[in-house]
C-alpha positions, 0 to 999 in steps of 0.5 A, a space after each residue: 665331655 670325654 671322647 668315645 673310644 675308637 671302634 676297636 677299643 670298644 671291644 673288651 672281649 674276643 668276639 670268637 671265644 669270649 676271652 679278655 686277652 685281646 690286643 688293639 692296634 687302632 684298626 683291628 682287635 686280635 685275640 691272643 687265645 684263639 686268633 680271632 681278628 676283627 678289622 675296622 674299615 671306614 664306613 662310607 657316607 655320602 652327602 649332596 650340596 644342593 645348589 640354588 643359584 650361587 647359594 647352597 642348602 645346609 641343614 641345621 643338625 637336630 641331633 648329636 653328634 654336633 647338634 645345632 651345627 650346620 651339615 649337608 644333607 646325607 648320611 651313611 651308605 647302606 650295604 649294596 649301595 653306591 655312594 651316589 645311590 646312598 646320597 640320593 636315598 638320604 636326600 629323599 629321606 631328609 628332604 623329600 627331594 627325589 634325585 638320581 645318581 645322574 643328577 649328581 656331580 662328584 665333588 670330593 671325599 674327606 675322612 671323618 670322625 663320627 662319635 655315636 653312642 660311646 663309639 667313635 666311627 671313622 668314615 670316608 665322606 663322599 660329596 656331590 653337588 646337584 642343582 635345585 630350583 627352589 628350597 624344599 617344602 619339607 624336612 625330617 624334623 627328627 634329624 634336622 632342626 632347620 634348613 638354611 640357604 647360605 653363601 658357601 663363601 660366608 660360612 664360618 668353619 666353626 659353624 660346621 658340624 665336622 672336619 669333613 664338612 669343612 673339607 667339603 665346603 672348601 672343595 665346593 668353594 674351589 668348584 664354584 670358582 672353576 666348575 670345569 676343573 
């Protein structure tokens, strides 16, 4: 399977005048005819490590990208939301667990690459932790094929969906050893 183009490389014509004389520099597309410029900033994503005792809830992805791999409940932050608000909304949509930003503890951020529908998006993923008393009784089967309660120290890196997920797990392990800092 070939890697989809980066966001700006998906542009074949100017979004201002329609000319095909455009230049890509990796983060922007510029039209040589009219000067129109489109910058690709990173997308914001947020996820929550839901902890039950010394275990963490991971989700088995039910769709591409990385279908079948382990992920963290979360997703893209909507315009106008903070990372914490987006994380809470995503957890509620995926697991019907109602959290507030006050329930979350900031953990870390990590850059990510998210190939979707022929375009590679770059995101900055923000990770939080929160505590649960029990596993959720429901999950969104259109996005998740299973939920798993795992020891974060026993997760194999190749079982995780994305590089940012691996970075999040590593941060969670450091946090688990010393929650104060």
